[in-house]
KOLBAVO-627266 format. One record per residue (C-alpha): residue number from 1; residue in one letter; x, y, z. Coordinates in nm, 2 decimals. Example, Ala and Ser with C-alpha at 12.3 -4.5 7.8 and 13.67 -1.06 7.14 Angstrom:
1,A,1.23,-0.45,0.78
2,S,1.37,-0.11,0.71
//
This chain:
1,M,-11.21,-2.65,-5.16
2,K,-11.03,-2.80,-4.86
3,T,-11.08,-2.67,-4.49
4,S,-11.05,-2.90,-4.14
5,V,-11.39,-2.89,-4.00
6,C,-11.70,-2.86,-4.22
7,I,-11.98,-2.72,-3.99
8,I,-12.34,-2.82,-4.15
9,G,-12.59,-2.56,-3.99
10,G,-12.58,-2.14,-3.95
11,G,-12.79,-2.12,-3.67
12,P,-12.65,-2.04,-3.36
13,S,-12.42,-2.34,-3.27
14,G,-12.28,-2.36,-3.57
15,L,-12.18,-2.03,-3.58
16,M,-12.06,-2.01,-3.17
17,L,-11.81,-2.33,-3.27
18,S,-11.71,-2.14,-3.63
19,Q,-11.60,-1.84,-3.41
20,L,-11.43,-2.03,-3.15
21,L,-11.20,-2.22,-3.40
22,H,-11.13,-1.97,-3.60
23,L,-11.00,-1.79,-3.30
24,K,-10.77,-2.07,-3.27
25,G,-10.65,-2.14,-3.61
26,I,-10.83,-2.38,-3.71
27,D,-10.95,-2.33,-4.08
28,N,-11.34,-2.40,-4.07
29,V,-11.65,-2.37,-4.32
30,V,-12.05,-2.33,-4.22
31,L,-12.28,-2.44,-4.47
32,E,-12.62,-2.31,-4.46
33,R,-12.95,-2.40,-4.67
34,Q,-13.13,-2.07,-4.59
35,S,-13.02,-1.74,-4.61
36,R,-12.89,-1.50,-4.36
37,E,-13.21,-1.30,-4.35
38,Y,-13.44,-1.63,-4.30
39,V,-13.20,-1.79,-4.00
40,L,-13.19,-1.43,-3.82
41,G,-13.64,-1.41,-3.89
42,R,-13.69,-1.75,-3.62
43,I,-13.79,-1.66,-3.34
44,R,-13.64,-1.87,-3.04
45,A,-13.59,-1.86,-2.70
46,G,-13.41,-1.62,-2.51
47,V,-13.32,-1.76,-2.17
48,L,-12.96,-1.82,-2.13
49,E,-12.74,-2.01,-1.85
50,H,-12.46,-1.87,-1.71
51,G,-12.21,-2.12,-1.93
52,F,-12.34,-2.00,-2.23
53,A,-12.32,-1.66,-2.15
54,A,-11.95,-1.72,-2.04
55,L,-11.86,-1.93,-2.39
56,M,-12.04,-1.60,-2.59
57,R,-11.79,-1.37,-2.41
58,E,-11.51,-1.64,-2.53
59,A,-11.56,-1.61,-2.88
60,Q,-11.55,-1.26,-2.82
61,C,-11.94,-1.15,-2.92
62,G,-12.06,-1.11,-2.52
63,E,-12.05,-0.72,-2.57
64,R,-12.38,-0.60,-2.65
65,M,-12.57,-0.94,-2.47
66,D,-12.37,-0.80,-2.15
67,R,-12.44,-0.45,-2.24
68,E,-12.86,-0.48,-2.31
69,G,-12.95,-0.87,-2.17
70,E,-13.16,-0.88,-1.88
71,I,-12.98,-1.06,-1.59
72,H,-13.26,-1.25,-1.35
73,E,-13.15,-1.44,-1.03
74,G,-13.54,-1.60,-1.00
75,F,-13.83,-1.64,-1.15
76,F,-14.22,-1.69,-1.06
77,I,-14.43,-1.95,-1.05
78,A,-14.80,-1.91,-1.02
79,H,-15.07,-2.15,-0.94
80,D,-15.38,-2.15,-0.73
81,D,-15.41,-1.76,-0.79
82,R,-15.09,-1.70,-0.61
83,M,-14.67,-1.65,-0.70
84,D,-14.40,-1.85,-0.57
85,R,-14.08,-1.75,-0.61
86,V,-13.79,-1.92,-0.73
87,D,-13.48,-1.72,-0.61
88,L,-13.20,-1.85,-0.83
89,H,-12.94,-1.64,-0.70
90,K,-12.98,-1.82,-0.35
91,Y,-13.00,-2.12,-0.42
92,S,-12.75,-2.19,-0.70
93,G,-12.46,-2.04,-0.53
94,G,-12.47,-1.68,-0.64
95,S,-12.56,-1.81,-1.05
96,S,-12.84,-1.60,-1.27
97,V,-12.93,-1.63,-1.61
98,V,-12.92,-1.39,-1.91
99,V,-13.24,-1.32,-2.09
100,Y,-13.12,-1.24,-2.44
101,G,-13.30,-1.28,-2.75
102,Q,-13.21,-1.56,-2.99
103,T,-13.23,-1.33,-3.25
104,E,-13.02,-1.10,-3.12
105,L,-12.74,-1.35,-2.98
106,T,-12.73,-1.51,-3.39
107,R,-12.70,-1.17,-3.54
108,D,-12.34,-1.11,-3.26
109,L,-12.23,-1.44,-3.40
110,Y,-12.27,-1.32,-3.77
111,E,-12.10,-0.98,-3.70
112,A,-11.82,-1.17,-3.53
113,R,-11.78,-1.44,-3.82
114,D,-11.80,-1.10,-4.09
115,R,-11.52,-0.87,-3.88
116,M,-11.30,-1.25,-3.91
117,N,-11.37,-1.28,-4.29
118,G,-11.54,-1.65,-4.17
119,Q,-11.64,-1.86,-4.42
120,V,-12.04,-1.88,-4.38
121,I,-12.21,-2.00,-4.73
122,H,-12.57,-1.91,-4.75
123,N,-12.83,-2.05,-4.98
124,A,-12.64,-2.40,-5.00
125,E,-12.87,-2.67,-5.12
126,D,-12.88,-3.06,-5.14
127,V,-12.61,-3.05,-4.89
128,Q,-12.45,-3.41,-4.82
129,P,-12.21,-3.57,-4.63
130,H,-11.98,-3.85,-4.78
131,E,-11.72,-4.08,-4.61
132,L,-11.81,-4.04,-4.32
133,T,-11.58,-4.33,-4.13
134,S,-11.26,-4.30,-4.32
135,A,-10.97,-4.09,-4.34
136,T,-11.07,-3.85,-4.57
137,P,-11.46,-3.74,-4.56
138,Y,-11.55,-3.46,-4.75
139,V,-11.90,-3.32,-4.80
140,T,-12.08,-3.20,-5.12
141,Y,-12.39,-2.88,-5.17
142,R,-12.50,-2.74,-5.50
143,K,-12.46,-2.36,-5.57
144,G,-12.73,-2.32,-5.86
145,D,-12.60,-2.55,-6.13
146,E,-12.26,-2.60,-5.95
147,V,-12.17,-2.85,-5.71
148,V,-11.91,-2.81,-5.49
149,R,-11.69,-3.02,-5.29
150,I,-11.57,-2.97,-4.96
151,D,-11.29,-3.23,-4.79
152,C,-11.18,-3.25,-4.44
153,D,-11.10,-3.36,-4.13
154,Y,-11.44,-3.39,-3.96
155,V,-11.82,-3.31,-4.01
156,I,-12.04,-3.10,-3.75
157,G,-12.37,-3.14,-3.82
158,A,-12.56,-2.86,-3.64
159,D,-12.83,-2.85,-3.91
160,G,-13.17,-2.90,-3.64
161,F,-13.39,-3.19,-3.63
162,H,-13.49,-3.19,-3.99
163,G,-13.11,-3.16,-4.11
164,V,-12.97,-3.41,-4.34
165,S,-12.64,-3.50,-4.05
166,R,-12.88,-3.75,-3.82
167,K,-13.01,-3.87,-4.11
168,S,-12.66,-4.00,-4.28
169,I,-12.56,-4.22,-3.96
170,P,-12.73,-4.61,-4.05
171,K,-13.02,-4.68,-3.95
172,G,-12.85,-5.02,-3.76
173,V,-12.66,-4.74,-3.57
174,L,-12.83,-4.46,-3.47
175,R,-13.11,-4.54,-3.18
176,E,-13.36,-4.24,-3.17
177,Y,-13.58,-4.21,-2.81
178,E,-13.91,-4.01,-2.82
179,K,-14.16,-3.82,-2.65
180,V,-14.47,-3.63,-2.81
181,Y,-14.67,-3.42,-2.56
182,P,-15.02,-3.41,-2.64
183,F,-15.05,-2.97,-2.67
184,G,-14.84,-2.70,-2.80
185,W,-14.71,-2.34,-2.68
186,L,-14.92,-2.05,-2.91
187,G,-14.65,-1.81,-2.87
188,V,-14.69,-1.40,-2.90
189,L,-14.44,-1.16,-2.95
190,S,-14.58,-0.78,-2.91
191,R,-14.42,-0.46,-2.87
192,T,-14.53,-0.34,-2.48
193,K,-14.42,-0.36,-2.15
194,P,-14.36,-0.68,-1.96
195,V,-14.56,-0.77,-1.70
196,S,-14.31,-0.88,-1.48
197,P,-13.95,-0.77,-1.50
198,E,-13.88,-1.12,-1.38
199,L,-14.03,-1.47,-1.64
200,I,-14.39,-1.61,-1.47
201,Y,-14.50,-2.01,-1.52
202,A,-14.80,-2.01,-1.47
203,R,-15.01,-2.36,-1.36
204,H,-15.39,-2.36,-1.46
205,E,-15.63,-2.56,-1.50
206,R,-15.74,-2.46,-1.87
207,G,-15.38,-2.49,-1.93
208,F,-14.99,-2.31,-1.89
209,A,-14.91,-2.02,-1.96
210,L,-14.54,-1.83,-1.92
211,C,-14.53,-1.47,-1.89
212,S,-14.13,-1.41,-2.08
213,L,-13.95,-1.09,-2.19
214,R,-13.68,-0.99,-2.49
215,S,-13.61,-0.63,-2.33
216,Q,-13.83,-0.40,-2.13
217,V,-14.02,-0.31,-2.47
218,L,-14.03,-0.62,-2.63
219,S,-14.26,-0.92,-2.43
220,R,-14.29,-1.25,-2.52
221,Y,-14.59,-1.51,-2.39
222,Y,-14.70,-1.83,-2.42
223,I,-15.00,-2.06,-2.38
224,Q,-15.11,-2.45,-2.40
225,V,-15.31,-2.52,-2.69
226,P,-15.42,-2.87,-2.82
227,L,-15.24,-2.99,-3.09
228,A,-15.53,-2.92,-3.35
229,D,-15.48,-2.57,-3.31
230,K,-15.42,-2.31,-3.56
231,V,-15.28,-1.98,-3.58
232,E,-15.58,-1.84,-3.72
233,D,-15.80,-1.96,-3.48
234,W,-15.63,-1.71,-3.21
235,S,-15.71,-1.35,-3.28
236,D,-15.49,-1.14,-3.08
237,D,-15.79,-1.07,-2.85
238,A,-15.84,-1.43,-2.82
239,F,-15.51,-1.46,-2.71
240,W,-15.46,-1.20,-2.47
241,A,-15.79,-1.27,-2.31
242,E,-15.68,-1.67,-2.24
243,L,-15.33,-1.51,-2.10
244,K,-15.50,-1.37,-1.86
245,R,-15.71,-1.57,-1.72
246,R,-15.44,-1.84,-1.64
247,L,-15.26,-1.60,-1.49
248,P,-15.34,-1.46,-1.07
249,A,-15.59,-1.19,-1.15
250,E,-15.34,-0.91,-1.01
251,V,-15.09,-0.99,-1.27
252,G,-15.33,-0.98,-1.54
253,A,-15.48,-0.63,-1.42
254,K,-15.19,-0.49,-1.49
255,M,-15.07,-0.70,-1.81
256,V,-15.03,-0.44,-2.07
257,T,-15.12,-0.60,-2.46
258,G,-15.10,-0.46,-2.83
259,P,-15.09,-0.60,-3.17
260,S,-14.87,-0.92,-3.24
261,I,-14.59,-0.84,-3.44
262,E,-14.51,-1.24,-3.46
263,K,-14.74,-1.53,-3.35
264,S,-14.70,-1.91,-3.37
265,I,-14.78,-2.29,-3.29
266,A,-14.46,-2.50,-3.17
267,P,-14.55,-2.87,-3.07
268,L,-14.35,-3.02,-2.76
269,R,-14.14,-3.32,-2.78
270,S,-13.83,-3.47,-2.62
271,F,-13.57,-3.62,-2.88
272,V,-13.28,-3.79,-2.83
273,A,-13.04,-3.95,-3.12
274,E,-12.74,-4.16,-2.98
275,P,-12.48,-4.19,-3.07
276,M,-12.36,-3.84,-3.12
277,R,-12.09,-3.94,-3.32
278,W,-12.04,-4.18,-3.59
279,G,-11.70,-4.17,-3.76
280,N,-11.55,-3.83,-3.83
281,L,-11.91,-3.72,-3.83
282,F,-12.02,-3.47,-3.50
283,L,-12.40,-3.39,-3.46
284,A,-12.45,-3.12,-3.20
285,G,-12.77,-2.92,-3.11
286,D,-13.13,-3.01,-3.25
287,A,-12.94,-3.26,-3.48
288,A,-12.91,-3.45,-3.19
289,H,-13.19,-3.36,-2.92
290,I,-13.48,-3.18,-2.88
291,V,-13.68,-3.11,-2.52
292,P,-13.98,-2.91,-2.45
293,P,-13.87,-2.54,-2.39
294,T,-14.08,-2.56,-2.02
295,G,-13.74,-2.57,-1.88
296,A,-13.50,-2.31,-2.09
297,R,-13.28,-2.60,-2.20
298,G,-13.29,-2.65,-2.57
299,L,-13.02,-2.38,-2.69
300,N,-12.86,-2.40,-2.37
301,S,-12.82,-2.76,-2.42
302,A,-12.65,-2.71,-2.77
303,A,-12.40,-2.46,-2.62
304,S,-12.23,-2.74,-2.36
305,D,-12.19,-2.94,-2.75
306,I,-12.02,-2.65,-2.82
307,Y,-11.81,-2.67,-2.54
308,Y,-11.72,-3.07,-2.54
309,L,-11.66,-3.07,-2.94
310,Y,-11.45,-2.69,-2.93
311,H,-11.22,-2.84,-2.65
312,A,-11.18,-3.17,-2.80
313,M,-11.09,-3.01,-3.14
314,L,-10.82,-2.82,-2.99
315,A,-10.66,-3.11,-2.81
316,H,-10.67,-3.32,-3.11
317,Y,-10.50,-2.98,-3.35
318,Q,-10.29,-2.84,-3.06
319,R,-10.12,-3.14,-2.91
320,G,-10.26,-3.48,-3.12
321,D,-10.49,-3.56,-2.81
322,D,-10.79,-3.75,-2.94
323,S,-10.93,-3.86,-2.61
324,G,-11.21,-3.55,-2.63
325,L,-11.31,-3.61,-2.96
326,E,-11.39,-4.00,-2.86
327,N,-11.53,-3.92,-2.56
328,Y,-11.79,-3.66,-2.74
329,S,-12.07,-3.87,-2.71
330,A,-12.09,-4.02,-2.40
331,K,-12.04,-3.72,-2.21
332,A,-12.20,-3.46,-2.44
333,L,-12.50,-3.74,-2.40
334,A,-12.48,-3.76,-2.03
335,R,-12.57,-3.38,-1.99
336,V,-12.79,-3.42,-2.25
337,W,-13.04,-3.66,-2.06
338,K,-12.99,-3.43,-1.74
339,A,-13.17,-3.17,-1.92
340,Q,-13.41,-3.41,-2.06
341,R,-13.48,-3.49,-1.76
342,F,-13.55,-3.14,-1.58
343,S,-13.76,-3.02,-1.90
344,W,-14.02,-3.37,-1.87
345,W,-14.00,-3.27,-1.48
346,M,-14.11,-2.89,-1.57
347,T,-14.32,-3.03,-1.81
348,M,-14.53,-3.28,-1.60
349,M,-14.57,-3.06,-1.31
350,L,-14.66,-2.72,-1.49
351,H,-14.95,-2.81,-1.79
352,T,-15.28,-2.99,-1.79
353,F,-15.29,-3.31,-2.00
354,P,-15.64,-3.38,-2.18
355,D,-15.62,-3.79,-2.05
356,S,-15.49,-3.67,-1.64
357,I,-15.71,-3.83,-1.41
358,E,-15.77,-3.68,-1.02
359,Y,-15.47,-3.86,-0.90
360,D,-15.22,-3.69,-1.16
361,R,-15.39,-3.34,-1.09
362,K,-15.30,-3.44,-0.71
363,L,-14.95,-3.54,-0.76
364,Q,-14.93,-3.19,-0.93
365,D,-15.00,-3.03,-0.69
366,T,-14.83,-3.23,-0.45
367,D,-14.53,-3.14,-0.62
368,L,-14.53,-2.82,-0.63
369,A,-14.63,-2.77,-0.25
370,Y,-14.30,-2.94,-0.18
371,L,-14.08,-2.77,-0.41
372,F,-14.19,-2.46,-0.18
373,S,-14.16,-2.59,0.10
374,S,-13.80,-2.77,0.06
375,E,-13.48,-2.55,0.02
376,A,-13.32,-2.89,-0.13
377,A,-13.62,-2.89,-0.38
378,Q,-13.59,-2.59,-0.46
379,R,-13.16,-2.57,-0.51
380,S,-13.22,-2.83,-0.71
381,L,-13.41,-2.64,-0.97
382,A,-13.20,-2.36,-0.93
383,E,-12.94,-2.58,-1.00
384,N,-13.02,-2.70,-1.33
385,Y,-13.22,-2.37,-1.42
386,V,-12.91,-2.18,-1.40
387,G,-12.71,-2.49,-1.57
388,L,-12.53,-2.78,-1.44
389,P,-12.14,-2.76,-1.49
390,F,-11.99,-2.86,-1.84
//
């Protein structure tokens, strides 16, 4: 098989790039290790920055997002039994975010690839890139007993943290930066009316909590838990009781509870791999970087990678200009590290750390007090939350 771009990973990043390239006549193939049902069964973040929403529309995949997504012009930070609102619209110069579940976004991208007869190969086993520093790279995968070879110009590694792409870069070339946080988020999805029309981030001495939503009838809630905890340790009743303890009394009193339809624990880590290009391999999304979900930057950081790659590929195939490809790693990493900084800051300000001392807690109090006493501080938060320019 021969194509221009072979994309490893059929999540939202890989599908988005595939769709954008296809619309411009650039042939590509997507390889995904899992089934479509498995990919669509993953529950992930749902806060899209304005740049990501614009990219969905450019990919001709934004109709349902615009129809069903929730436009949020602010969010709340709960602390000391009070609620303070961050006015994103006011402090970002009129921007907002779209709350739209990653599962639905991925479904829209799949349907768009189907309409265009895009090549998305599922259950591709033993995927392996080859000859990445040569002019003739290729990728092999196994389908049953058959080994299939795909010759291509470029390989895109959008196969997540545990994928093969990053591991294809020699250890002497690759540098990895990581911070592992001493807690995780226990998340519950419930078919209940959201407790608030806008997200609530809660800082509490018992631990962080987040009230989010997927729609007006589907709520997503999180609480900070120790890394040693397991999902089986938390009944639905125990979860709801603990969540209410961490929220202002007036919020907890009006919360509608119900059976969980999904429950999971996600550990928190910050991770960056450099460089994001090696030869004709380009990393994107979780294959190159991970952030704690506190600042809603994970999926959005992947979108900026795709934006840079898409435009670099256009310049190469349409104008013979390789400057975008050559500068991709440096340009993507500059924005990635800004997202890392913002996510780290939100995480440090709002979580309870098991080894913190009174000095640390006083600094957290001061950080929150300063945030809501300074328009400049709120402007900085809003600018990062709605999305820095690509």
